C-alpha positions in Angstrom: 65.7 115.9 101.1 64.7 118.4 103.8 67.9 118.3 105.7 69.9 118.2 102.6 68.3 121.6 101.4 69.3 123.1 104.7 72.7 121.9 104.3 72.8 123.2 100.7 71.6 126.6 102.0 74.2 126.8 104.6 76.9 125.8 102.2 75.9 128.4 99.7 76.6 130.9 102.3 80.1 129.7 102.6 80.9 129.8 98.9 79.6 126.3 97.6 77.5 126.7 94.4 75.3 124.2 92.8 76.4 125.1 89.3 78.5 122.1 88.1 81.9 122.7 86.9 82.2 121.3 83.3 85.5 120.6 81.8 86.3 119.3 78.4 89.3 117.7 76.6 90.1 116.3 73.3 90.8 112.7 73.1 94.2 111.5 71.8 95.8 108.2 71.0 97.1 108.0 74.5 93.5 107.7 75.9 92.5 104.1 76.3 89.8 103.9 78.9 86.9 106.2 79.9 85.0 105.6 83.1 81.7 107.1 84.2 80.6 106.1 87.7 78.5 107.3 90.6 80.1 108.6 93.7 79.5 105.2 95.4 82.2 103.8 93.3 84.9 106.3 94.5 83.8 106.2 98.2 86.7 103.7 98.9 88.5 103.4 95.5 90.6 106.1 94.1 90.6 107.2 90.5 93.8 105.4 90.0 92.8 102.1 91.5 89.7 102.1 89.4 91.7 102.7 86.2 94.3 100.0 87.4 91.5 97.3 87.8 90.1 98.1 84.4 93.4 97.9 82.7 93.6 94.3 83.6 90.8 93.3 81.4 90.0 93.2 77.7 86.3 93.1 78.0 84.7 96.3 79.5 81.8 94.5 81.1 84.2 92.2 82.9 86.2 95.5 84.1 82.9 96.9 85.2 82.0 94.0 87.2 85.2 93.9 88.9 85.2 97.5 90.0 81.6 97.3 91.1 82.3 94.1 93.1 85.4 95.5 94.7 83.5 98.8 95.6 80.6 96.9 97.0 82.8 94.5 99.0 84.6 97.6 100.5 81.2 99.3 101.5 80.2 96.1 103.4 83.4 96.0 105.2 83.3 99.4 106.6 79.5 100.6 106.4 76.2 98.9 107.3 74.8 100.3 103.9 75.9 101.0 100.4 75.4 104.1 98.2 74.6 103.9 94.6 77.3 101.9 92.9 76.9 102.3 89.1 79.5 102.4 86.3 80.0 102.6 82.6 83.3 101.7 81.2 84.5 102.4 77.8 87.4 100.9 76.1 88.9 103.0 73.2 90.4 100.9 70.5 91.7 103.8 68.2 91.3 107.5 67.9 91.4 109.0 64.5 92.1 112.5 63.4 90.1 115.4 65.0 88.5 116.2 61.7 87.5 112.5 61.1 83.9 111.2 61.5 82.7 109.2 64.5 83.7 106.1 62.7 87.3 107.0 63.3 86.8 106.4 67.1 86.5 102.7 67.9 84.9 102.1 71.3 83.4 99.2 73.3 81.3 100.3 76.2 79.5 98.4 79.1 77.6 99.3 82.2 77.3 97.6 85.6 75.6 98.7 88.8 74.5 97.6 92.2 73.2 99.5 95.2 70.4 101.4 96.7 70.0 104.1 94.0 69.9 107.1 96.4 70.0 109.5 93.5 73.6 110.5 94.1 75.0 112.6 91.3 77.3 111.2 88.7 80.8 112.5 88.0 80.2 113.4 84.4 83.5 114.9 83.3 87.1 114.2 84.1 90.1 116.2 83.2 93.8 114.8 83.1 95.0 118.5 83.7 93.6 118.2 87.3 95.4 116.1 89.9 94.5 112.3 89.8 93.3 111.2 93.2 95.7 108.3 94.1 94.9 108.1 97.7 91.8 107.9 99.8 90.2 111.1 101.2 91.5 112.0 104.6 88.1 111.7 106.1 87.6 108.1 104.8 91.1 107.1 105.7 90.4 108.2 109.3 87.2 106.3 109.3 88.7 103.1 108.2 91.6 103.3 110.6 89.0 103.9 113.4 87.0 100.9 112.1 90.2 98.7 112.2 91.1 99.9 115.7 87.6 99.2 117.1 87.7 95.7 115.5 91.0 94.8 116.9 90.0 96.0 120.4 86.8 94.0 120.4 88.1 90.8 118.9 90.8 88.5 120.2 92.5 86.3 117.5 92.4 82.9 119.3 94.8 81.4 116.7 97.4 84.3 117.1 100.0 82.1 118.7 99.6 79.2 116.1 100.5 81.0 113.1 104.3 80.8 113.6 104.0 77.0 113.2 101.5 77.0 110.5 102.3 74.5 107.7 101.7 76.1 104.2 102.4 73.0 102.2 99.7 71.0 104.1 97.1 72.9 102.3 98.7 72.4 98.8 96.6 70.8 96.1 97.5 70.7 92.4 95.2 72.8 90.3 94.5 72.2 86.6 95.1 75.1 84.0 91.4 75.8 84.0 91.1 76.1 87.7 94.2 78.5 87.7 92.7 80.5 85.2 89.4 80.9 87.2 91.4 81.8 90.3 93.6 84.2 88.3 90.4 86.1 86.9 89.1 86.5 90.5 92.2 87.8 92.1 93.6 90.1 89.4 91.0 92.8 90.2 91.8 92.6 93.9 93.9 95.3 95.5 95.3 92.7 97.8 96.9 90.7 95.0 98.1 93.4 92.7 101.7 93.4 93.7 102.4 89.7 94.0 105.1 88.0 92.1 104.7 85.2 89.7 106.2 82.8 92.3 103.7 84.1 94.9 100.8 83.6 92.5 101.8 80.0 91.9 101.9 79.3 95.7 98.5 81.0 96.2 96.9 78.8 93.5 98.5 75.6 95.5 97.2 77.1 98.8 93.7 77.6 97.6 91.3 75.0 99.1 88.5 73.6 97.0 85.2 73.8 99.0 82.2 72.1 97.5 79.0 73.6 98.9 75.2 72.6 99.1 72.2 74.8 98.4 71.2 76.5 101.8 74.8 76.1 103.3 75.9 78.9 105.5 79.4 80.0 104.3 80.0 83.1 106.5 77.8 84.2 109.5 77.6 87.8 110.2 79.3 88.9 113.4 81.6 85.8 113.5 85.5 86.3 113.0 86.7 85.6 109.7 89.8 83.7 108.6 89.3 82.9 104.9 88.8 84.7 101.6 86.5 83.0 99.1 86.3 82.9 95.3 83.2 81.7 93.6 84.0 79.1 91.0 80.4 77.9 90.3 77.1 78.7 91.9 74.9 81.5 93.4 75.5 83.1 96.9 73.3 85.6 98.5 74.5 88.3 100.9 72.3 89.0 103.9 72.7 91.7 106.6 70.9 91.7 109.9 70.6 95.1 111.7 72.7 95.3 114.7 69.8 95.5 117.1 68.7 92.0 115.9 71.9 90.2 115.8 71.4 88.4 119.0 68.0 87.2 117.9 68.0 83.4 117.3 67.2 82.6 113.6 67.6 86.2 112.4 68.7 85.9 108.6 68.3 89.6 107.6 67.7 91.2 104.2 69.2 90.0 100.9 71.3 92.9 99.6 73.4 91.3 96.9 74.0 88.0 95.1 77.3 86.6 93.9 77.1 84.4 90.9 80.1 82.5 89.6 80.3 80.5 86.3 83.1 79.1 84.4 81.1 79.2 81.2 80.8 83.1 81.5 84.3 83.5 83.1 82.6 85.3 86.1 84.3 84.7 89.4 83.4 87.1 92.2 84.9 86.9 95.5 84.2 87.9 99.0 85.7 88.0 102.5 89.0 89.9 101.5 89.2 91.7 104.8 90.0 88.4 106.6 93.3 88.2 104.8 94.5 91.3 106.6 93.4 90.6 110.2 90.7 88.9 112.3 87.5 91.0 112.2 83.7 90.4 112.6 82.0 89.5 109.3 79.9 92.5 108.1 77.4 90.0 106.4 76.2 86.6 106.1 76.8 84.6 103.0 74.3 81.6 102.2 74.4 79.3 99.2 71.4 79.6 96.8 72.6 76.7 94.8 75.0 73.7 94.9 78.5 75.1 93.8 82.2 75.3 94.4 84.2 77.9 96.2 88.0 78.4 96.5 89.1 79.3 100.0 92.4 81.0 101.0 93.3 81.0 104.7 94.8 84.2 106.2 97.7 82.2 107.5 98.4 80.8 104.1 98.2 84.4 102.5 100.6 85.8 105.2 103.0 82.9 104.9 103.3 83.3 101.0 103.8 87.1 101.4 106.4 86.7 104.3 108.3 83.7 102.8 108.8 85.5 99.5 109.8 88.7 101.3 112.2 86.7 103.4 113.6 85.1 100.3 114.3 88.4 98.7 116.2 89.3 101.8 118.1 85.9 101.6 119.3 86.8 98.1 120.8 90.1 99.4 122.4 88.2 102.3 124.0 85.6 99.9 125.3 88.2 97.7 127.5 89.5 100.5 129.2 86.2 100.9 132.4 85.9 99.1 131.7 82.5 97.3 128.4 83.9 95.9 129.5 87.4 94.8 130.1 86.4 91.1 126.6 84.8 90.9 123.9 86.3 88.7 120.5 87.4 90.1 118.9 84.2 88.7 121.5 82.0 90.4 121.0 83.8 93.7 117.3 83.4 93.3 117.8 79.6 92.8 119.9 79.4 95.8 117.6 81.3 97.9 114.7 78.9 96.7 116.7 76.0 98.2 116.9 77.6 101.7 115.4 75.7 104.5 114.3 77.1 108.0 116.0 75.8 111.1 115.1 76.9 114.8 117.3 76.9 117.8 116.9 77.5 121.5 119.3 79.5 123.7 122.7 77.7 124.3 122.0 75.2 121.5 125.3 74.3 119.7 124.5 74.7 116.0 127.9 73.6 114.7 131.2 72.2 116.2 134.6 73.2 115.2 136.4 70.2 113.5 133.0 68.4 112.5 132.4 67.6 108.9 129.7 69.7 107.7 127.1 69.8 104.9 125.3 73.1 105.5 126.0 76.8 106.0 123.7 79.2 108.0 122.3 82.7 107.6 120.9 84.5 110.8 117.4 85.8 110.4 116.0 88.9 112.2 115.9 88.6 116.1 118.5 85.9 116.1 122.0 86.0 117.6 124.8 83.6 118.3 128.4 83.3 119.2 131.1 81.9 117.1 134.4 80.7 118.8 137.5 79.7 116.6 140.6 78.0 118.0 144.0 79.2 116.5 147.0 77.0 116.0 148.6 78.2 119.2 145.5 77.2 121.2 144.1 80.7 121.7 140.4 81.4 121.2 138.8 84.3 119.2 135.1 85.1 119.7 132.7 86.8 117.3 129.1 87.8 117.9 126.8 87.1 114.9 123.4 88.9 114.6 120.8 89.5 111.9 122.4 89.3 108.4 125.4 87.3 109.7 126.4 83.9 108.4 128.5 81.0 109.3 129.6 77.5 108.0 130.2 78.7 104.4 133.7 77.0 104.4 132.1 73.7 104.0 130.7 74.6 100.6 134.1 74.6 99.0 136.5 71.6 98.3 136.0 67.9 98.9 133.7 65.9 101.1 135.8 66.2 104.2 135.5 69.9 104.6 135.2 70.7 108.4 133.7 73.6 110.3 136.4 76.0 111.4 134.4 77.3 114.5 131.9 76.4 117.2 128.7 78.3 117.0 126.2 78.6 119.9 122.9 80.3 120.0 122.7 83.1 122.5 118.9 83.5 122.2 116.0 81.7 120.7 116.8 82.1 117.0 115.9 80.9 113.5 118.4 80.5 110.5 118.0 79.8 106.9 120.2 76.7 106.0 121.7 76.0 102.6 122.8 72.5 101.9 126.1 71.8 100.2 124.5 69.6 97.6 122.1 72.5 96.6 125.0 74.9 96.3 127.0 72.4 94.3 124.1 71.9 91.9 123.8 75.7 91.2 127.7 76.0 90.9 127.9 73.0 88.5 125.4 74.7 86.1 127.4 78.0 86.3 130.6 76.2 85.5 129.1 74.6 82.5 128.2 78.2 81.3 131.6 79.4 82.3 130.1 82.1 84.6 132.1 81.4 87.6 135.6 80.4 88.7 134.7 79.2 92.1 136.9 76.4 93.4 
């Protein structure tokens, strides 16, 4: 308080006043959500991101819990402490005429909080006439970037060279509708999952690993490198932080600063360890099970694979659209073709196809790849074409009868990866289009 008073005194000389700025506005039918929150909520979350999270829920209490949990998780990732994190969320069902009574205004409100209660002032009034903060403050952005840089310098990802060969399908397990609902509730409030497609969401459901836990089990150890994100399906899990000066001490468990509690009955599924999905970094706290329970775990490699593969498939759709035989295809048909693509890898000087061989696949060259296509004319002369990213070859075998042959020899000129499309998959999509009269492909 003493140092703060000195700061206030100096600030006043520079034109900063203690008198709060009070703004008011009349509610309209377009206003749906009101958020009152301490500045601890907005330390890492923007105004817009808070509203985006709240808008995903129909229960204001669940919206409060989601925002508070997200804010608390970000504090633990970038700081060794937390500020007061308190929030009131009001859902407005309807706004009557300005002359109406308070009965004309239907609201549902809830409050949630967590933190140290340092006495930070609440933001009481917001005005839509003022700019909405949609990006983080420059100071906090610099602090986070510095933290990421320091982490990447101090930690070496020992599995860095294995990610390329990671088999996503090896983690797949079928989930019940109830299990999918639990996972969906947990990830819908997370910034990391806000822009995923429905197809990506289904892959994430499959890649989530069930992890039964026992009371007292150590889930995460502070200071160790993390590689998984966790969702609490059932059970209680305490968060403990050991001061940096005592991290090296044997048996140091630190103070309990928070408790995550999951319950299917209450539709409460908090999550932790989100930072591990972005990069390898030391865990900021330890997580210990207070009871038997169940977690869902998502490996960073699985998350990256889902995001990367879906992005690649979108690029594949664009590449397929450039090929003459697919130009008349609808977006849905191209998407179906892209979902049938398989990955094939080749080393330098590998012969991928031979002129005159009966073929059953065409190829799309992926980024970083290059190859040489040589075709022999009727008079015996050879023509050579270099193919790079976005190039394709072998499409001639997709048309006509079973004896279609490759019209060129293609050799890899460096280590490369291609998407391959089987003739049978192309014919399946083409057949359905013919029935609909959507294409005149021969």
